[in-house]
VMD Tcl script that draws the C-alpha trace (Angstrom):
set ca {
  {0.00 0.00 0.00}
  {2.91 2.35 0.64}
  {3.80 2.62 -3.05}
  {0.18 3.36 -3.94}
  {0.07 5.95 -1.16}
  {3.12 7.62 -2.70}
  {1.51 7.72 -6.14}
  {-1.68 9.20 -4.74}
  {0.16 11.84 -2.72}
  {2.20 13.04 -5.67}
  {-0.68 13.31 -8.13}
  {-2.05 16.80 -8.81}
  {-5.75 17.34 -8.17}
  {-7.02 20.56 -6.66}
  {-10.79 20.98 -6.39}
  {-12.35 20.82 -9.82}
  {-9.25 19.27 -11.43}
  {-9.21 15.72 -10.06}
  {-8.92 13.81 -13.35}
  {-5.47 12.30 -12.71}
  {-6.68 10.84 -9.41}
  {-9.75 9.49 -11.19}
  {-7.52 7.76 -13.74}
  {-5.41 6.10 -11.05}
  {-8.47 4.87 -9.14}
  {-9.94 3.44 -12.33}
  {-6.68 1.67 -13.17}
  {-6.38 0.20 -9.68}
  {-9.99 -1.01 -9.38}
  {-10.91 -2.15 -12.89}
  {-10.02 -5.79 -12.12}
  {-11.61 -5.80 -8.66}
  {-15.12 -4.41 -9.22}
  {-18.04 -5.15 -11.51}
  {-18.70 -1.67 -12.85}
  {-16.99 1.72 -12.98}
  {-18.46 4.98 -14.19}
  {-17.60 8.66 -14.13}
  {-20.54 10.97 -13.61}
  {-21.10 14.44 -15.05}
  {-19.76 16.11 -11.91}
  {-16.44 14.27 -12.18}
  {-16.93 11.69 -9.43}
  {-15.77 8.13 -10.06}
  {-18.17 5.42 -8.86}
  {-16.98 1.82 -8.60}
  {-19.52 -0.91 -7.78}
  {-18.74 -4.29 -6.30}
  {-21.99 -6.17 -6.71}
  {-23.65 -8.35 -4.12}
  {-27.09 -9.90 -4.22}
  {-29.69 -7.71 -5.96}
  {-31.89 -7.50 -2.88}
  {-28.99 -6.75 -0.52}
  {-28.34 -3.30 0.97}
  {-26.30 -0.65 -0.82}
  {-23.42 0.96 1.07}
  {-21.45 3.97 -0.11}
  {-17.79 4.46 0.80}
  {-16.92 8.06 -0.08}
  {-13.40 9.48 -0.23}
  {-12.79 12.91 -1.66}
  {-10.05 13.14 -4.26}
  {-9.34 16.86 -4.25}
  {-6.55 18.66 -2.47}
  {-6.10 22.27 -1.46}
  {-4.26 24.44 -3.96}
  {-4.10 27.69 -5.88}
  {-5.26 29.18 -9.18}
  {-3.77 31.78 -11.51}
  {-5.71 35.05 -11.03}
  {-3.59 37.80 -12.60}
  {-0.33 38.38 -14.47}
  {1.40 41.71 -13.87}
  {3.40 43.68 -16.43}
  {6.69 42.13 -15.29}
  {5.38 38.55 -15.64}
  {4.81 37.82 -11.96}
  {1.63 35.89 -11.11}
  {-1.01 36.70 -8.51}
  {-3.09 33.78 -7.34}
  {-6.24 32.81 -5.46}
  {-6.52 30.08 -2.85}
  {-8.68 27.03 -3.55}
  {-9.76 25.44 -0.27}
  {-8.79 26.22 3.30}
  {-5.14 27.28 3.34}
  {-3.24 29.06 6.09}
  {-1.24 31.88 4.51}
  {1.93 31.10 6.47}
  {2.10 27.70 4.75}
  {2.11 29.22 1.26}
  {5.17 31.46 1.40}
  {8.42 30.22 -0.21}
  {6.86 27.06 -1.61}
  {7.69 25.59 -4.99}
  {4.63 24.97 -7.13}
  {3.50 23.38 -10.37}
  {1.30 25.49 -12.61}
  {-0.68 23.00 -14.70}
  {-0.87 24.45 -18.20}
  {-2.21 23.03 -21.45}
  {1.38 22.25 -22.43}
  {2.20 20.53 -19.15}
  {3.32 21.46 -15.62}
  {5.45 24.57 -15.20}
  {7.63 25.17 -12.13}
  {7.28 28.36 -10.12}
  {8.27 29.68 -6.71}
  {6.18 31.75 -4.33}
  {7.90 34.91 -3.16}
  {7.21 38.13 -1.29}
  {9.02 41.25 -0.13}
  {12.43 40.20 1.31}
  {12.60 40.23 5.14}
  {15.85 42.20 4.79}
  {13.77 45.13 3.56}
  {10.91 44.75 6.02}
  {10.39 47.02 8.96}
  {10.19 45.46 12.44}
  {6.39 45.61 12.48}
  {6.21 43.89 9.09}
  {8.44 41.02 10.23}
  {6.17 40.26 13.17}
  {3.04 39.72 11.13}
  {2.33 36.77 8.86}
  {2.47 37.89 5.25}
  {-0.92 37.65 3.57}
  {-1.17 35.57 0.41}
  {-2.34 38.77 -1.27}
  {1.20 40.13 -0.74}
  {2.74 37.09 -2.42}
  {3.34 36.22 -6.06}
  {4.61 33.37 -8.19}
  {7.89 33.78 -10.07}
  {8.17 31.56 -13.17}
  {11.25 33.33 -14.53}
  {9.33 35.38 -17.08}
  {10.51 38.90 -17.85}
  {7.24 40.37 -19.12}
  {3.49 39.87 -19.12}
  {3.61 38.85 -22.77}
  {6.22 36.17 -22.08}
  {4.24 34.82 -19.13}
  {1.00 34.74 -21.14}
  {2.72 32.54 -23.72}
  {3.25 29.98 -20.96}
  {0.20 30.16 -18.71}
  {-3.44 31.26 -18.70}
  {-5.76 32.81 -16.16}
  {-7.50 29.96 -14.33}
  {-4.66 27.44 -14.58}
  {-4.65 25.24 -11.44}
  {-1.61 25.24 -9.18}
  {-0.39 22.48 -6.86}
  {2.38 22.53 -4.30}
  {5.55 20.65 -5.24}
  {6.66 18.30 -2.51}
  {8.08 14.79 -2.36}
  {6.78 11.80 -0.42}
  {9.00 10.36 2.31}
  {9.00 7.44 4.72}
  {9.70 8.15 8.40}
  {10.39 5.79 11.32}
  {7.55 3.88 13.02}
  {5.61 3.25 9.79}
  {4.97 6.96 9.30}
  {4.84 8.70 5.93}
  {4.83 12.38 5.01}
  {3.77 14.23 1.89}
  {1.27 16.58 0.35}
  {-2.42 15.88 -0.23}
  {-2.73 13.20 2.45}
  {-6.07 14.96 2.96}
  {-7.58 13.06 1.38}
  {-5.55 10.65 -0.70}
  {-5.38 8.57 2.49}
  {-9.13 8.10 2.22}
  {-8.83 7.22 -1.47}
  {-6.28 4.54 -0.63}
  {-8.53 3.08 2.07}
  {-11.54 3.04 -0.25}
  {-9.61 1.20 -2.96}
  {-7.99 -1.33 -0.63}
  {-11.34 -2.09 1.01}
  {-12.95 -2.81 -2.37}
  {-10.03 -5.05 -3.33}
  {-10.23 -7.15 -0.17}
  {-13.87 -7.31 0.85}
  {-15.95 -10.39 0.03}
  {-19.60 -10.14 0.96}
  {-23.16 -10.18 -0.40}
  {-23.97 -6.48 -0.09}
  {-23.59 -3.95 -2.90}
  {-20.60 -1.70 -2.21}
  {-20.14 1.60 -4.01}
  {-16.65 3.05 -3.71}
  {-16.82 6.71 -4.68}
  {-14.01 9.15 -5.31}
  {-15.74 12.49 -4.83}
  {-14.80 15.87 -6.25}
  {-14.69 19.35 -4.72}
  {-15.02 18.40 -1.05}
  {-12.63 21.14 0.01}
  {-14.88 23.81 -1.50}
  {-18.30 22.68 -0.32}
  {-18.77 18.87 -0.33}
  {-20.07 19.17 -3.88}
  {-19.30 15.76 -5.37}
  {-20.71 13.95 -2.34}
  {-24.08 15.66 -2.81}
  {-24.52 14.61 -6.42}
  {-23.11 11.08 -6.14}
  {-25.16 10.25 -3.05}
  {-28.30 11.45 -4.82}
  {-27.49 9.19 -7.78}
  {-26.66 6.07 -5.73}
  {-29.25 6.57 -2.95}
  {-27.45 4.11 -0.63}
  {-29.01 2.51 2.43}
  {-26.12 3.82 4.50}
  {-22.78 5.49 3.93}
  {-19.33 6.10 5.37}
  {-17.05 9.02 4.59}
  {-13.37 8.02 4.66}
  {-11.12 10.94 5.54}
  {-8.38 12.18 7.85}
  {-8.73 13.91 11.20}
  {-6.44 16.20 13.17}
  {-3.89 14.35 15.30}
  {-3.30 16.37 18.45}
  {-0.26 14.44 19.68}
  {2.36 17.12 19.07}
  {3.55 20.29 20.84}
  {1.15 23.20 20.97}
  {-2.01 21.08 21.17}
  {-4.11 20.42 24.26}
  {-5.45 16.89 24.61}
  {-9.08 18.03 24.55}
  {-8.53 20.11 21.39}
  {-7.80 17.07 19.21}
  {-7.87 13.78 21.12}
  {-6.95 11.48 18.22}
  {-3.37 10.19 18.20}
  {-1.22 8.69 15.48}
  {-0.62 4.97 15.89}
  {-3.73 4.30 17.97}
  {-5.96 3.21 15.11}
  {-8.70 4.88 13.06}
  {-10.96 7.48 14.63}
  {-14.70 6.88 14.55}
  {-16.16 10.38 14.40}
  {-19.28 10.68 16.54}
  {-19.98 14.28 15.63}
  {-18.14 17.10 13.90}
  {-18.43 20.89 13.72}
  {-20.12 20.73 17.16}
  {-23.01 18.83 15.60}
  {-23.54 21.26 12.74}
  {-21.87 18.82 10.36}
  {-22.91 15.28 11.14}
  {-24.08 13.45 14.24}
  {-23.26 9.84 13.44}
  {-26.31 7.62 13.19}
  {-26.59 5.40 16.33}
  {-26.74 2.19 14.28}
  {-23.60 3.17 12.36}
  {-21.80 3.95 15.60}
  {-22.81 0.63 17.20}
  {-21.90 -1.33 14.06}
  {-18.38 0.07 13.83}
  {-17.58 -0.07 17.54}
  {-18.92 -3.61 17.91}
  {-16.89 -4.79 14.92}
  {-13.73 -3.22 16.33}
  {-14.22 -4.93 19.70}
  {-14.99 -8.33 18.20}
  {-12.05 -8.20 15.80}
  {-9.68 -6.58 18.33}
  {-8.96 -3.67 16.01}
  {-7.78 -0.53 17.83}
  {-10.05 2.47 17.31}
  {-10.48 5.93 18.80}
  {-13.71 7.83 19.39}
  {-13.85 11.51 18.55}
  {-16.33 14.29 19.22}
  {-15.03 17.09 17.06}
  {-15.63 20.83 17.12}
  {-13.64 21.35 13.95}
  {-14.34 20.86 10.25}
  {-16.62 18.45 8.51}
  {-16.57 15.78 5.78}
  {-18.53 14.42 2.83}
  {-20.82 12.66 5.31}
  {-22.45 16.00 6.10}
  {-23.72 16.25 2.53}
  {-24.49 12.56 2.15}
  {-26.67 12.14 5.24}
  {-28.98 14.98 4.15}
  {-29.54 13.58 0.65}
  {-33.06 12.61 -0.46}
  {-35.04 11.54 2.61}
  {-31.85 11.07 4.66}
  {-29.08 8.45 4.58}
  {-27.69 6.98 7.84}
  {-24.02 7.93 7.72}
  {-20.79 7.97 9.67}
  {-17.14 8.93 9.34}
  {-13.98 6.86 9.76}
  {-10.82 8.95 9.75}
  {-7.07 8.40 10.01}
  {-5.33 10.70 12.54}
  {-2.96 12.95 10.60}
  {-0.60 15.71 11.69}
  {-0.32 19.04 9.88}
  {-3.39 18.65 7.66}
  {-3.67 21.14 4.79}
  {0.08 21.49 4.46}
  {2.68 19.89 2.19}
  {4.18 17.94 5.12}
  {1.23 16.01 6.54}
  {2.17 12.89 8.52}
  {0.10 9.70 8.82}
  {0.69 6.13 9.92}
  {0.53 3.22 7.49}
  {-0.43 1.03 10.45}
  {-3.46 3.24 11.10}
  {-4.36 3.00 7.41}
  {-4.06 -0.79 7.51}
  {-6.23 -0.97 10.64}
  {-8.82 1.24 8.97}
  {-9.02 -1.08 5.98}
  {-9.29 -4.09 8.30}
  {-12.11 -2.43 10.25}
  {-14.09 -1.65 7.10}
  {-13.60 -5.09 5.56}
  {-14.68 -6.89 8.74}
  {-17.61 -4.53 9.29}
  {-18.91 -5.00 5.75}
  {-18.45 -8.76 5.81}
  {-20.47 -9.11 9.01}
  {-23.58 -7.49 7.52}
}
mol new
graphics top color blue
foreach p $ca { graphics top sphere $p radius 0.5 }
foreach p [lrange $ca 0 end-1] q [lrange $ca 1 end] { graphics top cylinder $p $q radius 0.2 }
display resetview
């Protein structure tokens, strides 16, 4: 799984531009499922058929990552950009990026006013992304416009690395981790129910792909597969983010203080009971933070009982997120056993 995790992490795919992730998912699953389709929104839906009268379950993992988009080119050929998804400005500065043009990816670097020429007050504040620009080496607006266009998507350039204790680090682990889990679960599971593995689009900008794909499938119940904040590092209080790396997947009981999803009681009991019976380590989380595709799915049609299973991950929404391959493996094991016991 580690090699597949590396491939997923390094693929480009900001919200609305997930096609390369779609292609990898299709390639990986074509020999393990009965049907694959891509809907008009851009979601990929893979079906592993069970008995016709059996329940339908949806496993949703969003494919998109946070990123940038070309907004303006100034007269000297420097590029102003907009943020796509939730990005902390301090993470953006001094990054290398790929601008994905019609001719292929183009390297650029994000710069700002040099600290050597900043006043004391300027140095103390975090530079806003509006004060930054991308340098592609162009010397004029005309030269830059021959290389790029307004609206070109931009991804951060960062390699994937292995760390001690089965940890890995890279960009886009939110949510290529979930994509990996969805694919591995479909490859391994053997049961009579109908399982829809869905790679959803545009989660980071409004849970958009989850809304349309859930409406199309109309499953009997659903699980969003995602990452959650690991609070096991300096600067975090235990009650701010209780999930820890290496302690197994987190079963999310509620997120966004209940404004996102409150996990259906039957989903909660099903997952926790499976974990106990199979001796799979899990963590329980009541979150006050962000939300997932499950928020959109559970409000589709007349309502779909839904839950969330997440892998604890440090430094989410950066290029250096850290997750545990052991936690990923335990998440796959939990899902396979839970589905096979239905």
